[in-house]
N, C-alpha and C positions, 0 to 999 in steps of 0.2 A: 842296480851296480853292485848291491852287498854281495848277491849269489854269484855274479862273474868272479870279485874277488877271494872268494870263499871255494870256486873253483881253482882259480888260477895257484893259490893259497896250498889246498891238497895235491897240486900235481906237482910243485914244487918240493912238496915234504913228502910226497911218495917215489917220486924219480929214484934217488938213490936206494929204493931197494929192488930195482930192476938189477937183475946177476944172475949169472949162469952158475948154476951148483952143479958140484958132483953129481946129487941123487937128482936125475930128471925132476920128480917132484914138486923140490926145493925150489926150484927157477923160478924164477920172478920175470915175465918181458911188460915192454913199453903195453901189449893189449891188456894185459892183468888189470894193469893200474888203471887205465882209460875205462875196461870194463866194468871194475870198483864203483869209480868215480859216475859213472851212468846211472850204474843201479841205485847208489846215494841217492843223484840227481831224483829218480823216477823215484822213490820211496822219500825222498825230502827229508832226508836224513845228512846231509853232506854236515850242517853243521855239526852233529852227534859226531862223526866221523871223523872231521877237526879235530874236533876235542881230542878226540882217542887216539890221534894219530900224535898230536901235539903231547902228550899225555904217555906216549910210549914213542918215541922215536928210536929206539934201536930193541922195539918191539918185531915178533913175525908178520910177517905182510899179512900170509894169510888168516892170522887171525884178526883184522879188521874185517874182513868177513863176517864178522858175530853181529857188527851195527846193522848190516841190512838182516830187515824183517823176513821171516820167512812165507811164502806163499804166492800169489799173484799181485801182479804189483797193481795200484790201487785203482787204475782207468780199467783192468783189463777186468771183466765179466766173465772168461774164460767160455764167450761163445764158439770164438776161434777154435778152440781145443774141439768140443762138442761138434765143430763141423769135419774137423779132420775125420773124426768116427765113423762119418757118413759115406766116407766115400770107399 
């Protein structure tokens, strides 16, 4: 149940970042928030993301991506990437 409340809290804290900006690259859409949360879940860093968002409530949304590790998802061994090369 704790994971669900973490996700709910992330949504509540991140939704105010959803805005259209004059510079398109600075716009944040609902899909961006959902994707960030899904990546945090996939990499098991949702608690770290929550801590970061709470510490930076007036931060730049795109800076929160730094919490997500680079590379393949933990359960992804890259096999499907190799399969695409065979076609």
